[in-house]
mmCIF file of the C-alpha atoms, coordinates in Angstrom:
data_MODEL
# 
_entry.id   MODEL 
# 
loop_
_atom_site.group_PDB 
_atom_site.id 
_atom_site.type_symbol 
_atom_site.label_atom_id 
_atom_site.label_alt_id 
_atom_site.label_comp_id 
_atom_site.label_asym_id 
_atom_site.label_entity_id 
_atom_site.label_seq_id 
_atom_site.pdbx_PDB_ins_code 
_atom_site.Cartn_x 
_atom_site.Cartn_y 
_atom_site.Cartn_z 
_atom_site.occupancy 
_atom_site.B_iso_or_equiv 
_atom_site.pdbx_formal_charge 
_atom_site.auth_seq_id 
_atom_site.auth_comp_id 
_atom_site.auth_asym_id 
_atom_site.auth_atom_id 
_atom_site.pdbx_PDB_model_num 
ATOM 1   C CA . MET A 1 1   ? -153.122 34.927 38.154 1.00 0.00 ? 1   MET A CA 1 
ATOM 2   C CA . VAL A 1 2   ? -150.618 32.868 40.108 1.00 0.00 ? 2   VAL A CA 1 
ATOM 3   C CA . LYS A 1 3   ? -151.063 29.101 40.206 1.00 0.00 ? 3   LYS A CA 1 
ATOM 4   C CA . LEU A 1 4   ? -151.257 27.756 43.738 1.00 0.00 ? 4   LEU A CA 1 
ATOM 5   C CA . ASN A 1 5   ? -149.163 24.687 42.913 1.00 0.00 ? 5   ASN A CA 1 
ATOM 6   C CA . GLU A 1 6   ? -146.243 26.963 41.870 1.00 0.00 ? 6   GLU A CA 1 
ATOM 7   C CA . LEU A 1 7   ? -145.925 28.633 45.268 1.00 0.00 ? 7   LEU A CA 1 
ATOM 8   C CA . LYS A 1 8   ? -143.514 27.826 48.066 1.00 0.00 ? 8   LYS A CA 1 
ATOM 9   C CA . ALA A 1 9   ? -142.682 29.512 51.362 1.00 0.00 ? 9   ALA A CA 1 
ATOM 10  C CA . GLY A 1 10  ? -140.272 32.375 50.729 1.00 0.00 ? 10  GLY A CA 1 
ATOM 11  C CA . ASP A 1 11  ? -141.623 33.292 47.279 1.00 0.00 ? 11  ASP A CA 1 
ATOM 12  C CA . LEU A 1 12  ? -141.941 37.018 46.575 1.00 0.00 ? 12  LEU A CA 1 
ATOM 13  C CA . LEU A 1 13  ? -145.245 38.266 45.146 1.00 0.00 ? 13  LEU A CA 1 
ATOM 14  C CA . LYS A 1 14  ? -147.478 41.289 45.275 1.00 0.00 ? 14  LYS A CA 1 
ATOM 15  C CA . VAL A 1 15  ? -150.801 41.222 47.104 1.00 0.00 ? 15  VAL A CA 1 
ATOM 16  C CA . LEU A 1 16  ? -153.855 43.204 46.047 1.00 0.00 ? 16  LEU A CA 1 
ATOM 17  C CA . ASP A 1 17  ? -155.584 44.320 49.229 1.00 0.00 ? 17  ASP A CA 1 
ATOM 18  C CA . GLU A 1 18  ? -159.217 45.385 49.577 1.00 0.00 ? 18  GLU A CA 1 
ATOM 19  C CA . GLY A 1 19  ? -158.342 48.999 48.803 1.00 0.00 ? 19  GLY A CA 1 
ATOM 20  C CA . GLY A 1 20  ? -156.780 47.989 45.495 1.00 0.00 ? 20  GLY A CA 1 
ATOM 21  C CA . VAL A 1 21  ? -153.276 48.738 46.751 1.00 0.00 ? 21  VAL A CA 1 
ATOM 22  C CA . GLU A 1 22  ? -150.478 46.372 45.693 1.00 0.00 ? 22  GLU A CA 1 
ATOM 23  C CA . ARG A 1 23  ? -147.987 45.464 48.413 1.00 0.00 ? 23  ARG A CA 1 
ATOM 24  C CA . GLU A 1 24  ? -145.014 43.207 48.049 1.00 0.00 ? 24  GLU A CA 1 
ATOM 25  C CA . GLY A 1 25  ? -145.042 40.229 50.349 1.00 0.00 ? 25  GLY A CA 1 
ATOM 26  C CA . VAL A 1 26  ? -143.420 36.914 51.111 1.00 0.00 ? 26  VAL A CA 1 
ATOM 27  C CA . VAL A 1 27  ? -145.279 33.607 51.061 1.00 0.00 ? 27  VAL A CA 1 
ATOM 28  C CA . THR A 1 28  ? -145.157 32.091 54.549 1.00 0.00 ? 28  THR A CA 1 
ATOM 29  C CA . ASP A 1 29  ? -147.518 29.141 54.031 1.00 0.00 ? 29  ASP A CA 1 
ATOM 30  C CA . VAL A 1 30  ? -149.721 27.524 51.387 1.00 0.00 ? 30  VAL A CA 1 
ATOM 31  C CA . SER A 1 31  ? -152.957 25.673 52.155 1.00 0.00 ? 31  SER A CA 1 
ATOM 32  C CA . ARG A 1 32  ? -153.722 23.534 49.143 1.00 0.00 ? 32  ARG A CA 1 
ATOM 33  C CA . ASP A 1 33  ? -156.843 22.118 50.859 1.00 0.00 ? 33  ASP A CA 1 
ATOM 34  C CA . GLU A 1 34  ? -158.361 25.555 51.436 1.00 0.00 ? 34  GLU A CA 1 
ATOM 35  C CA . GLN A 1 35  ? -156.856 27.085 48.270 1.00 0.00 ? 35  GLN A CA 1 
ATOM 36  C CA . LEU A 1 36  ? -155.266 29.960 50.250 1.00 0.00 ? 36  LEU A CA 1 
ATOM 37  C CA . VAL A 1 37  ? -151.808 31.513 50.530 1.00 0.00 ? 37  VAL A CA 1 
ATOM 38  C CA . CYS A 1 38  ? -150.491 33.144 53.708 1.00 0.00 ? 38  CYS A CA 1 
ATOM 39  C CA . MET A 1 39  ? -148.492 36.271 52.897 1.00 0.00 ? 39  MET A CA 1 
ATOM 40  C CA . ASP A 1 40  ? -146.399 38.535 55.098 1.00 0.00 ? 40  ASP A CA 1 
ATOM 41  C CA . ASN A 1 41  ? -146.658 41.997 53.547 1.00 0.00 ? 41  ASN A CA 1 
ATOM 42  C CA . GLY A 1 42  ? -144.366 43.658 56.071 1.00 0.00 ? 42  GLY A CA 1 
ATOM 43  C CA . ILE A 1 43  ? -147.302 44.838 58.179 1.00 0.00 ? 43  ILE A CA 1 
ATOM 44  C CA . GLN A 1 44  ? -149.132 41.608 58.913 1.00 0.00 ? 44  GLN A CA 1 
ATOM 45  C CA . GLU A 1 45  ? -149.593 38.022 57.829 1.00 0.00 ? 45  GLU A CA 1 
ATOM 46  C CA . PHE A 1 46  ? -152.897 37.271 56.160 1.00 0.00 ? 46  PHE A CA 1 
ATOM 47  C CA . TRP A 1 47  ? -154.437 34.499 54.050 1.00 0.00 ? 47  TRP A CA 1 
ATOM 48  C CA . TYR A 1 48  ? -155.276 35.394 50.443 1.00 0.00 ? 48  TYR A CA 1 
ATOM 49  C CA . GLU A 1 49  ? -156.955 33.689 47.533 1.00 0.00 ? 49  GLU A CA 1 
ATOM 50  C CA . PRO A 1 50  ? -154.627 33.151 44.546 1.00 0.00 ? 50  PRO A CA 1 
ATOM 51  C CA . SER A 1 51  ? -156.714 35.671 42.551 1.00 0.00 ? 51  SER A CA 1 
ATOM 52  C CA . LYS A 1 52  ? -155.426 38.412 44.908 1.00 0.00 ? 52  LYS A CA 1 
ATOM 53  C CA . LEU A 1 53  ? -151.771 37.596 44.161 1.00 0.00 ? 53  LEU A CA 1 
ATOM 54  C CA . VAL A 1 54  ? -149.792 39.299 41.418 1.00 0.00 ? 54  VAL A CA 1 
ATOM 55  C CA . PRO A 1 55  ? -146.469 37.898 40.152 1.00 0.00 ? 55  PRO A CA 1 
ATOM 56  C CA . ILE A 1 56  ? -143.449 40.217 40.058 1.00 0.00 ? 56  ILE A CA 1 
ATOM 57  C CA . PRO A 1 57  ? -141.764 40.391 36.638 1.00 0.00 ? 57  PRO A CA 1 
ATOM 58  C CA . LEU A 1 58  ? -138.093 39.397 36.643 1.00 0.00 ? 58  LEU A CA 1 
ATOM 59  C CA . THR A 1 59  ? -136.118 42.534 35.823 1.00 0.00 ? 59  THR A CA 1 
ATOM 60  C CA . GLU A 1 60  ? -132.532 43.604 36.300 1.00 0.00 ? 60  GLU A CA 1 
ATOM 61  C CA . ALA A 1 61  ? -133.567 45.580 39.394 1.00 0.00 ? 61  ALA A CA 1 
ATOM 62  C CA . GLN A 1 62  ? -135.177 42.445 40.870 1.00 0.00 ? 62  GLN A CA 1 
ATOM 63  C CA . LEU A 1 63  ? -132.046 40.392 40.110 1.00 0.00 ? 63  LEU A CA 1 
ATOM 64  C CA . PHE A 1 64  ? -129.947 42.986 41.965 1.00 0.00 ? 64  PHE A CA 1 
ATOM 65  C CA . ARG A 1 65  ? -132.383 42.820 44.934 1.00 0.00 ? 65  ARG A CA 1 
ATOM 66  C CA . LEU A 1 66  ? -131.836 39.055 44.969 1.00 0.00 ? 66  LEU A CA 1 
ATOM 67  C CA . GLY A 1 67  ? -128.068 39.513 45.216 1.00 0.00 ? 67  GLY A CA 1 
ATOM 68  C CA . PHE A 1 68  ? -127.012 38.987 41.608 1.00 0.00 ? 68  PHE A CA 1 
ATOM 69  C CA . VAL A 1 69  ? -124.117 40.874 40.005 1.00 0.00 ? 69  VAL A CA 1 
ATOM 70  C CA . ARG A 1 70  ? -124.165 41.771 36.306 1.00 0.00 ? 70  ARG A CA 1 
ATOM 71  C CA . GLU A 1 71  ? -121.405 40.816 33.903 1.00 0.00 ? 71  GLU A CA 1 
ATOM 72  C CA . ASP A 1 72  ? -121.641 41.824 30.236 1.00 0.00 ? 72  ASP A CA 1 
ATOM 73  C CA . THR A 1 73  ? -120.592 39.147 27.743 1.00 0.00 ? 73  THR A CA 1 
ATOM 74  C CA . GLU A 1 74  ? -120.747 38.725 23.975 1.00 0.00 ? 74  GLU A CA 1 
ATOM 75  C CA . LEU A 1 75  ? -123.795 36.454 24.531 1.00 0.00 ? 75  LEU A CA 1 
ATOM 76  C CA . GLY A 1 76  ? -125.733 39.052 26.528 1.00 0.00 ? 76  GLY A CA 1 
ATOM 77  C CA . ALA A 1 77  ? -126.052 40.129 30.157 1.00 0.00 ? 77  ALA A CA 1 
ATOM 78  C CA . LYS A 1 78  ? -124.978 37.442 32.600 1.00 0.00 ? 78  LYS A CA 1 
ATOM 79  C CA . TYR A 1 79  ? -126.097 37.705 36.223 1.00 0.00 ? 79  TYR A CA 1 
ATOM 80  C CA . LEU A 1 80  ? -124.080 35.827 38.814 1.00 0.00 ? 80  LEU A CA 1 
ATOM 81  C CA . ARG A 1 81  ? -124.787 34.762 42.349 1.00 0.00 ? 81  ARG A CA 1 
ATOM 82  C CA . GLY A 1 82  ? -122.078 32.365 43.461 1.00 0.00 ? 82  GLY A CA 1 
ATOM 83  C CA . PRO A 1 83  ? -121.996 29.494 40.946 1.00 0.00 ? 83  PRO A CA 1 
ATOM 84  C CA . PHE A 1 84  ? -125.602 30.175 39.828 1.00 0.00 ? 84  PHE A CA 1 
ATOM 85  C CA . ARG A 1 85  ? -125.997 32.040 36.519 1.00 0.00 ? 85  ARG A CA 1 
ATOM 86  C CA . VAL A 1 86  ? -128.798 33.795 34.635 1.00 0.00 ? 86  VAL A CA 1 
ATOM 87  C CA . LEU A 1 87  ? -128.075 34.783 31.027 1.00 0.00 ? 87  LEU A CA 1 
ATOM 88  C CA . ILE A 1 88  ? -130.395 37.246 29.319 1.00 0.00 ? 88  ILE A CA 1 
ATOM 89  C CA . LYS A 1 89  ? -129.445 37.220 25.648 1.00 0.00 ? 89  LYS A CA 1 
ATOM 90  C CA . ASP A 1 90  ? -131.219 40.492 24.809 1.00 0.00 ? 90  ASP A CA 1 
ATOM 91  C CA . PRO A 1 91  ? -130.985 42.758 27.889 1.00 0.00 ? 91  PRO A CA 1 
ATOM 92  C CA . GLY A 1 92  ? -134.256 44.538 28.488 1.00 0.00 ? 92  GLY A CA 1 
ATOM 93  C CA . ASN A 1 93  ? -136.168 41.760 26.711 1.00 0.00 ? 93  ASN A CA 1 
ATOM 94  C CA . ASN A 1 94  ? -136.392 38.892 29.168 1.00 0.00 ? 94  ASN A CA 1 
ATOM 95  C CA . THR A 1 95  ? -138.111 36.440 26.815 1.00 0.00 ? 95  THR A CA 1 
ATOM 96  C CA . ASP A 1 96  ? -134.975 34.464 25.924 1.00 0.00 ? 96  ASP A CA 1 
ATOM 97  C CA . LEU A 1 97  ? -132.932 33.438 28.934 1.00 0.00 ? 97  LEU A CA 1 
ATOM 98  C CA . GLU A 1 98  ? -130.930 30.604 30.398 1.00 0.00 ? 98  GLU A CA 1 
ATOM 99  C CA . VAL A 1 99  ? -130.238 29.620 33.984 1.00 0.00 ? 99  VAL A CA 1 
ATOM 100 C CA . TRP A 1 100 ? -127.643 27.148 35.134 1.00 0.00 ? 100 TRP A CA 1 
ATOM 101 C CA . TYR A 1 101 ? -125.998 25.805 38.223 1.00 0.00 ? 101 TYR A CA 1 
ATOM 102 C CA . ARG A 1 102 ? -123.088 23.441 37.728 1.00 0.00 ? 102 ARG A CA 1 
ATOM 103 C CA . GLU A 1 103 ? -124.269 20.784 35.228 1.00 0.00 ? 103 GLU A CA 1 
ATOM 104 C CA . ASP A 1 104 ? -127.992 21.703 35.477 1.00 0.00 ? 104 ASP A CA 1 
ATOM 105 C CA . HIS A 1 105 ? -128.809 24.011 32.528 1.00 0.00 ? 105 HIS A CA 1 
ATOM 106 C CA . ARG A 1 106 ? -132.316 25.296 31.725 1.00 0.00 ? 106 ARG A CA 1 
ATOM 107 C CA . VAL A 1 107 ? -133.457 27.382 28.753 1.00 0.00 ? 107 VAL A CA 1 
ATOM 108 C CA . PHE A 1 108 ? -136.600 29.543 28.682 1.00 0.00 ? 108 PHE A CA 1 
ATOM 109 C CA . HIS A 1 109 ? -138.234 31.235 25.702 1.00 0.00 ? 109 HIS A CA 1 
ATOM 110 C CA . HIS A 1 110 ? -140.716 33.175 27.813 1.00 0.00 ? 110 HIS A CA 1 
ATOM 111 C CA . PRO A 1 111 ? -140.347 35.712 30.614 1.00 0.00 ? 111 PRO A CA 1 
ATOM 112 C CA . LEU A 1 112 ? -139.932 34.406 34.155 1.00 0.00 ? 112 LEU A CA 1 
ATOM 113 C CA . TYR A 1 113 ? -141.410 35.914 37.275 1.00 0.00 ? 113 TYR A CA 1 
ATOM 114 C CA . VAL A 1 114 ? -139.389 36.368 40.462 1.00 0.00 ? 114 VAL A CA 1 
ATOM 115 C CA . HIS A 1 115 ? -141.136 33.481 42.265 1.00 0.00 ? 115 HIS A CA 1 
ATOM 116 C CA . GLU A 1 116 ? -140.423 31.171 39.302 1.00 0.00 ? 116 GLU A CA 1 
ATOM 117 C CA . LEU A 1 117 ? -136.704 32.029 39.405 1.00 0.00 ? 117 LEU A CA 1 
ATOM 118 C CA . GLN A 1 118 ? -136.768 31.490 43.178 1.00 0.00 ? 118 GLN A CA 1 
ATOM 119 C CA . ASN A 1 119 ? -138.271 28.041 42.671 1.00 0.00 ? 119 ASN A CA 1 
ATOM 120 C CA . HIS A 1 120 ? -135.753 27.068 39.957 1.00 0.00 ? 120 HIS A CA 1 
ATOM 121 C CA . TYR A 1 121 ? -132.935 28.324 42.194 1.00 0.00 ? 121 TYR A CA 1 
ATOM 122 C CA . LEU A 1 122 ? -134.217 26.257 45.130 1.00 0.00 ? 122 LEU A CA 1 
ATOM 123 C CA . ASP A 1 123 ? -134.688 23.185 42.932 1.00 0.00 ? 123 ASP A CA 1 
ATOM 124 C CA . MET A 1 124 ? -131.194 23.482 41.472 1.00 0.00 ? 124 MET A CA 1 
ATOM 125 C CA . THR A 1 125 ? -129.151 24.594 44.512 1.00 0.00 ? 125 THR A CA 1 
ATOM 126 C CA . LYS A 1 126 ? -131.310 23.281 47.413 1.00 0.00 ? 126 LYS A CA 1 
ATOM 127 C CA . VAL A 1 127 ? -130.919 26.760 48.987 1.00 0.00 ? 127 VAL A CA 1 
ATOM 128 C CA . PRO A 1 128 ? -133.712 29.389 49.099 1.00 0.00 ? 128 PRO A CA 1 
ATOM 129 C CA . LEU A 1 129 ? -133.217 32.550 47.036 1.00 0.00 ? 129 LEU A CA 1 
ATOM 130 C CA . GLU A 1 130 ? -134.175 35.543 49.155 1.00 0.00 ? 130 GLU A CA 1 
ATOM 131 C CA . LYS A 1 131 ? -133.809 39.303 48.944 1.00 0.00 ? 131 LYS A CA 1 
ATOM 132 C CA . THR A 1 132 ? -130.461 40.552 50.135 1.00 0.00 ? 132 THR A CA 1 
ATOM 133 C CA . ALA A 1 133 ? -130.193 43.227 52.816 1.00 0.00 ? 133 ALA A CA 1 
ATOM 134 C CA . VAL A 1 134 ? -130.340 46.731 51.357 1.00 0.00 ? 134 VAL A CA 1 
# 
């Protein structure tokens, strides 16, 4: 389950609709008072309870969708987007990674989800991290 206090407008998540179908969507608003999240799933905007939201695992494919370019190094796979970097020390096993932007360097020993990377990116660069045009 996704924690409501982790979510910001622009975050990418999946929504479980009444039919049990998962659709990817973008957070458009968060109501902390009502404990609801407004998601745009590409068809409509609708308010959901956090229990209906599913985080998207951070994978290489997701990094590419977010505009990162891969560079192989002796330390592992480095993904670059401008001056922002993500280093995955054991490609395919995203449990040991580092992110940095200029002098801000963060180390994680657990997998990140796409919305968590988006929030770190926003916190570090002051610019939202969104999907790039396909």
